[in-house]
C-alpha positions in Angstrom: 70.9 21.7 -12.6 67.5 20.4 -11.5 65.4 17.9 -13.4 61.7 17.1 -13.3 61.1 14.1 -11.1 60.8 11.6 -14.0 64.3 12.3 -15.2 65.9 12.0 -11.7 68.8 9.5 -11.7 68.2 6.6 -9.4 70.3 6.9 -6.2 72.1 3.9 -4.8 69.4 3.6 -2.2 66.8 3.5 -5.0 68.7 0.6 -6.7 69.3 -1.3 -3.6 65.7 -1.0 -2.5 64.5 -2.4 -6.0 67.0 -5.2 -5.9 65.9 -6.1 -2.3 62.3 -6.0 -3.4 62.9 -8.2 -6.4 65.0 -10.6 -4.3 62.1 -10.8 -1.9 59.5 -11.5 -4.4 61.7 -14.3 -5.8 62.2 -15.9 -2.4 58.6 -15.6 -1.6 57.6 -17.2 -4.8 59.9 -20.1 -3.8 58.6 -20.5 -0.4 55.0 -20.1 -1.2 55.4 -22.7 -4.0 56.8 -25.3 -1.4 55.1 -24.5 1.8 51.9 -22.5 0.7 50.8 -19.1 2.0 50.0 -20.2 5.6 53.0 -22.3 5.8 55.3 -19.4 5.0 56.3 -16.7 7.4 57.4 -13.2 6.9 60.4 -14.1 9.1 61.5 -17.0 6.8 61.2 -14.8 3.6 63.1 -12.0 5.3 65.9 -14.4 6.5 66.4 -16.1 3.1 66.3 -12.7 1.4 69.0 -11.3 3.8 66.9 -8.6 5.3 65.7 -8.0 8.8 62.0 -8.6 9.3 61.4 -4.9 9.7 63.4 -4.3 6.4 61.2 -6.7 4.6 58.0 -5.1 6.0 59.4 -1.7 4.8 58.8 -3.0 1.2 55.7 -5.3 2.0 53.7 -4.1 5.1 52.2 -7.6 5.4 52.4 -11.2 4.2 49.3 -10.5 2.0 51.0 -7.7 0.4 53.9 -9.8 -0.5 51.7 -12.5 -1.9 50.0 -10.0 -4.0 53.4 -8.8 -5.5 54.2 -12.2 -6.3 50.9 -12.8 -8.1 51.3 -9.4 -9.9 54.8 -10.4 -11.2 53.4 -13.8 -12.4 50.7 -12.2 -14.2 52.9 -9.6 -15.8 55.4 -12.0 -17.1 52.8 -14.4 -18.6 50.7 -11.4 -20.0 53.7 -10.1 -21.7 54.7 -13.4 -23.0 51.3 -14.1 -24.5 50.6 -10.6 -25.8 53.9 -9.8 -27.4 53.8 -6.6 -29.4 50.5 -7.2 -31.3 48.1 -7.9 -28.5 46.6 -11.2 -27.1 46.5 -13.8 -30.0 43.0 -15.0 -31.3 41.7 -18.0 -33.1 43.9 -21.0 -33.3 46.9 -18.7 -32.6 45.6 -18.5 -28.9 46.1 -22.3 -28.6 49.6 -22.1 -30.2 50.4 -19.4 -27.7 49.3 -21.4 -24.8 51.4 -24.3 -26.0 54.4 -21.9 -26.0 53.6 -20.8 -22.5 53.2 -24.3 -21.2 56.7 -25.1 -22.7 58.1 -22.0 -21.0 56.5 -22.8 -17.8 58.2 -26.1 -17.9 61.5 -24.3 -17.2 59.9 -22.5 -14.1 58.8 -25.2 -11.7 58.7 -22.7 -8.7 55.9 -20.8 -10.4 54.0 -23.9 -11.4 54.2 -25.1 -7.9 53.1 -21.8 -6.7 50.0 -21.8 -8.9 49.0 -25.4 -8.3 49.3 -24.8 -4.3 47.5 -21.5 -4.4 44.8 -22.6 -6.8 43.9 -25.3 -4.2 44.3 -23.0 -1.1 42.5 -20.0 -2.6 39.2 -21.7 -3.2 38.4 -20.6 0.3 36.8 -17.1 0.4 39.0 -16.1 3.3 42.2 -16.7 1.6 44.2 -13.6 0.5 44.4 -15.0 -3.1 40.7 -15.9 -3.3 39.9 -12.7 -5.4 42.9 -13.2 -7.6 42.3 -16.8 -8.5 38.6 -15.9 -9.4 40.0 -13.1 -11.7 42.7 -15.4 -13.1 40.1 -17.9 -14.3 37.6 -15.2 -15.5 40.4 -13.6 -17.4 41.5 -16.6 -19.3 37.9 -17.9 -19.8 37.1 -14.4 -21.5 40.2 -14.5 -23.6 39.7 -18.1 -24.9 36.0 -17.4 -25.4 37.0 -14.2 -27.6 39.7 -16.4 -29.4 37.2 -19.2 -30.4 34.5 -16.7 -31.4 37.1 -14.8 -33.5 38.3 -18.1 -35.0 34.7 -18.8 -36.0 34.4 -15.4 -37.5 37.5 -15.8 -39.5 36.4 -19.2 -40.7 39.1 -21.1 -38.8 36.9 -22.8 -36.4 33.6 -24.6 -37.0 30.5 -22.6 -36.5 28.9 -25.6 -34.4 31.9 -25.8 -32.1 30.8 -25.8 -28.4 32.6 -22.9 -27.2 32.1 -23.0 -23.5 33.2 -26.7 -23.4 36.4 -26.0 -25.4 37.4 -23.1 -23.2 36.7 -25.0 -20.0 38.2 -28.1 -21.1 41.3 -26.3 -22.3 41.8 -24.8 -18.8 41.2 -28.1 -17.1 43.8 -29.7 -19.3 46.4 -27.0 -18.5 45.7 -27.4 -14.8 45.7 -31.1 -14.6 49.0 -31.4 -16.6 50.6 -29.0 -14.4 49.6 -31.1 -11.4 50.8 -34.3 -12.9 54.1 -32.7 -14.0 54.9 -31.4 -10.6 54.6 -35.0 -9.3 57.0 -36.5 -11.8 58.4 -33.9 -14.2 61.0 -36.4 -15.7 58.4 -38.7 -17.1 56.2 -36.4 -19.1 56.3 -33.3 -21.4 53.5 -30.7 -20.6 54.1 -28.9 -23.8 54.0 -32.1 -25.9 50.8 -33.4 -24.1 49.1 -29.9 -24.4 50.1 -29.7 -28.2 48.4 -33.2 -28.7 45.3 -31.9 -27.0 45.2 -28.8 -29.2 45.7 -31.0 -32.4 42.7 -33.0 -31.3 40.8 -29.8 -31.1 41.9 -28.7 -34.4 41.1 -32.0 -36.0 37.6 -32.1 -34.5 36.6 -28.2 -34.8 38.9 -26.8 -37.4 37.6 -25.9 -40.7 39.0 -27.2 -44.1 42.4 -25.4 -44.9 42.7 -24.1 -41.4 44.6 -27.2 -39.9 41.3 -29.0 -39.0 39.0 -31.5 -40.5 39.8 -33.1 -43.9 
């Protein structure tokens, strides 16, 4: 009996290929985090994955394609975590979600290392991740801007709150905490520090009855 393509059972080759691809992405994440994009070779990723170099290039035709897969996976995981089943949180709930994400990322040092290193390297327009890092910051700025505006509309956040300053400072705090945490993870809690920052925002710009000013 024949089935439409979407119902076709996966063959052992399909499953093996997916497993090899997933392992290569995990290995590349680790190596990019420790050595950077330019310091990581396709040969090193292939060797640690257990593939030949040609085998790795079958899944990812270039190192840039491998980097793209790593960044796509990171964005997918973070996006799924933040959005849940109801969509991106808005108002103060957005800052609560970021606190939860910071806590989650504390258990994933390789991804934090990858982001911190790439964020520095990719400021150069010629870097393969340059477009991604610009889109990353644009995306989080747009989301947090919507979150604050929605909070103002709901009456959670003061109408005179400096939206752009809150948004950019929040992003800067997250980035700075990540950098400091990588240097000495045993001496600080990113989640606790970020929660303290958001508590300060609520105290200054929250409205009465919304966890803000008395």
